[in-house]
C-alpha positions in Angstrom: 4.8 -1.1 -30.0 7.3 0.0 -32.7 5.5 3.4 -33.0 5.8 4.0 -29.3 9.4 3.1 -29.4 10.1 5.5 -32.3 8.3 8.3 -30.4 10.1 7.7 -27.1 13.6 7.1 -28.7 14.3 10.8 -28.9 14.0 11.1 -25.2 16.3 8.1 -24.5 13.4 6.3 -22.8 11.7 3.3 -24.2 8.3 1.7 -23.4 9.2 -1.9 -22.4 7.3 -5.0 -21.7 8.6 -8.0 -19.7 11.5 -9.9 -21.4 12.0 -7.1 -24.0 15.5 -6.3 -24.8 16.7 -2.9 -23.6 18.7 -1.2 -26.3 22.2 -0.4 -24.8 25.5 0.0 -26.5 27.8 -2.7 -25.0 30.9 -0.5 -25.7 29.3 1.9 -23.2 29.6 0.9 -19.6 26.2 0.3 -17.9 24.9 -0.9 -14.6 21.9 -3.1 -14.2 19.2 -1.3 -12.1 15.7 -2.3 -10.8 13.7 -4.3 -13.3 16.6 -5.4 -15.5 18.7 -8.5 -15.8 21.5 -9.4 -18.1 21.1 -12.7 -20.0 23.6 -13.9 -22.6 25.1 -10.5 -22.9 21.7 -8.8 -23.5 20.0 -6.5 -21.1 16.4 -7.7 -20.5 13.5 -6.1 -18.7 11.9 -8.1 -15.9 8.9 -5.8 -15.4 6.7 -3.7 -17.7 7.5 0.0 -17.8 9.6 2.7 -19.2 13.4 2.5 -19.3 15.4 5.3 -17.7 19.1 5.8 -18.1 20.9 7.9 -15.5 24.6 8.0 -16.5 25.7 4.3 -16.4 22.6 3.1 -14.5 19.8 1.6 -16.6 16.5 0.7 -14.9 12.8 0.2 -15.6 10.3 2.4 -13.9 7.1 0.4 -13.7 3.7 1.8 -14.8 2.1 1.0 -11.4 4.8 2.6 -9.3 3.7 5.4 -6.9 4.6 8.9 -7.8 8.1 9.8 -6.7 8.3 13.6 -6.5 11.3 15.7 -7.4 12.0 19.3 -6.5 10.4 21.6 -9.0 7.5 19.3 -9.9 4.2 21.0 -10.3 1.5 18.6 -8.8 -2.2 18.5 -8.2 -3.3 17.1 -4.9 -6.2 17.1 -2.5 -6.1 18.8 0.9 -6.8 16.2 3.6 -6.1 18.1 6.8 -5.8 21.6 8.1 -3.6 21.9 11.1 -1.7 24.7 12.9 -0.2 26.9 10.1 -0.1 24.1 7.5 -2.2 21.9 5.2 -1.6 18.3 4.6 -1.9 17.4 0.9 -2.4 13.9 -0.6 -0.4 13.5 -3.8 -0.6 9.8 -4.4 3.0 9.5 -3.3 4.6 7.4 -0.6 4.1 10.4 1.8 1.7 13.3 2.0 3.0 16.8 1.3 2.9 19.7 3.7 1.9 23.1 2.5 2.8 25.7 5.1 0.9 29.0 5.4 4.2 30.8 5.0 4.8 29.0 1.7 1.6 30.4 0.2 0.6 33.9 -0.9 -2.4 35.5 0.6 -5.5 35.7 -1.7 -5.1 39.4 -2.0 -1.6 38.8 -3.5 0.1 40.9 -0.8 3.5 39.6 0.3 3.9 40.1 4.0 4.6 38.2 7.2 1.8 35.8 8.1 0.1 36.7 11.4 -2.0 34.8 13.9 -5.1 36.2 12.2 -4.0 34.6 9.0 -3.6 31.3 10.8 -7.2 31.6 12.1 -8.5 32.3 8.6 -6.7 29.4 6.9 -10.1 27.6 6.3 -11.1 30.6 4.2 -8.3 29.8 1.8 -8.2 25.9 1.6 -10.4 23.3 3.4 -10.4 19.5 3.4 -11.2 18.0 0.0 -10.2 21.1 -1.9 -8.0 20.4 -5.0 -4.8 22.4 -5.1 -2.0 23.0 -7.5 1.4 23.3 -5.8 5.1 23.0 -6.5 7.4 20.6 -4.7 9.8 22.9 -2.9 11.9 20.6 -0.8 12.3 16.9 -0.1 13.6 16.1 3.4 15.9 13.1 4.1 13.0 11.1 5.6 11.1 11.6 2.3 8.8 14.3 3.6 7.6 16.8 1.0 7.5 20.5 1.5 5.2 22.2 -0.9 4.8 25.8 -2.0 2.1 27.8 -3.8 3.6 31.2 -4.5 1.5 33.0 -7.0 4.3 35.5 -7.8 6.1 32.5 -9.4 3.0 31.2 -11.3 -0.6 32.4 -11.2 -1.9 28.8 -11.5 -0.8 27.8 -8.0 -3.2 27.5 -5.1 -6.8 26.3 -4.9 -8.4 25.0 -8.1 -12.0 26.1 -8.1 -13.3 24.0 -11.0 -12.7 20.3 -11.8 -12.0 17.1 -10.0 -9.3 14.6 -9.5 -9.8 11.4 -11.6 -7.7 8.3 -10.9 -7.1 6.1 -13.9 -5.2 2.8 -13.9 -2.5 2.6 -16.5 
């Protein structure tokens, strides 16, 4: 445990188990967040996880928590539905992501306006159960995710031809 703490201390995050003391400087003002409790002037973890400090807020992100996406994250997901001009992608998040046809480059790398012919040929690009690498482009107020796979930004985006998704419990 000490080795893990020494490795994570440079990032200001600590691996914490229940009832471990969370290292905070009491001269610094801090707010108790999720998974923390102050007992006898000491900040203790009430769940297992990794401590995160955002300005004065200190909280513990649990190991079993679902993925909470942020704009700019590069994620691997599985296409679960092809609908009109968009794919629905499962990301093991609270909501599925939406990859619009307009947010994806054509396979021939030509940047142009998408037409109704492109919409009819969507299944030639990605079908259900295909594994895709995409970037989180936007998070709506309701938590909906808008994804993008623009190859001019990164050549790794789009359908992944080889490999599989393997789920591992932490």
